[in-house]
C-alpha positions, 0 to 999 in steps of 0.5 A: 448517436456517437455515444451509443456507437462507442458503447456498443463497440466497447460492450462487444469487447468487454462482454455482456456480463452475467445473463440468464437467457430463455429461448422460448417458443412452440415445438418445432420453432428451433429453440434447442438449435438456436440456443445451442448455437448461441451458447457456443458462439458466446461461450455460455452454458446451455441447457435443454429443458426437454432433457429434464422432463420426467419419464411420465411427461415424455411418454405422454408427449410420445402418445400425442397427449398434451401436458397439463399444468400438474405435469409441467409445474414440477418440471418448471420449478426444477428449471428455475432451480437450475437458472438460480444455481447458475446465477449464484455462480455468476455463470451466464446460461441459455435455457431452451424451453417452450415457456408458452404461458405467462404463468410458466415464465413466472415459475422460471423467474420466481420458482414455486412462489409463482404457483401460489401467489396472485398475479397482482402480488407478483407484479408488486415485486417490480422488475427485480425478479422479472429482470433476472431472466431475458426471454427470446421468443422465436416467432413463426407461423403455424404453416412454417413450423408445421413444415419444419416438424414434418422434417424432424426425426427422433423428436418425441413430440408428435406434430399433431400437438402443434395446434394445442401449442399455438392455442396455449401460447401467450406471447410475452408482454410488458413488464416481462423482459423479452425480445421477439425474433422472426423465424423467417431467417436462417439459424445463423442470422437469428443467432446474430440478431439475438447477439446484437440485441443483447449488446444493445440492451446492455449498452442502453441499460448502462447509458440510462444508469450513467444519465441517472447518475448525472 
């Protein structure tokens, strides 16, 4: 217990190293707000996936038409390229992206290969690819998120699309690299919880490596 405590304190002082973080969830869950606040607090780059939708996608969402996979795949591949570019530069980054389906998250991690590879082939790659990206699921009830959407202005997704978002959502599961955070808290509390989880996860990984070395 003492070793974990010292490690956590040291990690906070030394920093987290290079991290690729995707804040995910349905529309109205606060991905952009949480992601941008966390990026500011940690001094990391922030990208909002909505800024990279082609005009055709934006028009469809404004009209209340759900996007299909053909709409999403080129967009997700572009976001994958952004993450890999930042990784190559050794730059920690936070991306706010719905990433509702497991296949969408695979594309963010592995790019276009995930579209054409069978799921078992991707699983055989092990954790090397999956471990590159940490997903943060902002988890809340439909009632809570619907009330938030009703209060939002200037957002191009119509509130009636929320049901289709929940229908599409496939929550992350092993072997995906993820943390689930409840939305029954303030933004500052959510940001602090994520930051704490990042430090503990990094600390735990280092402790395991040290044990393996011995």
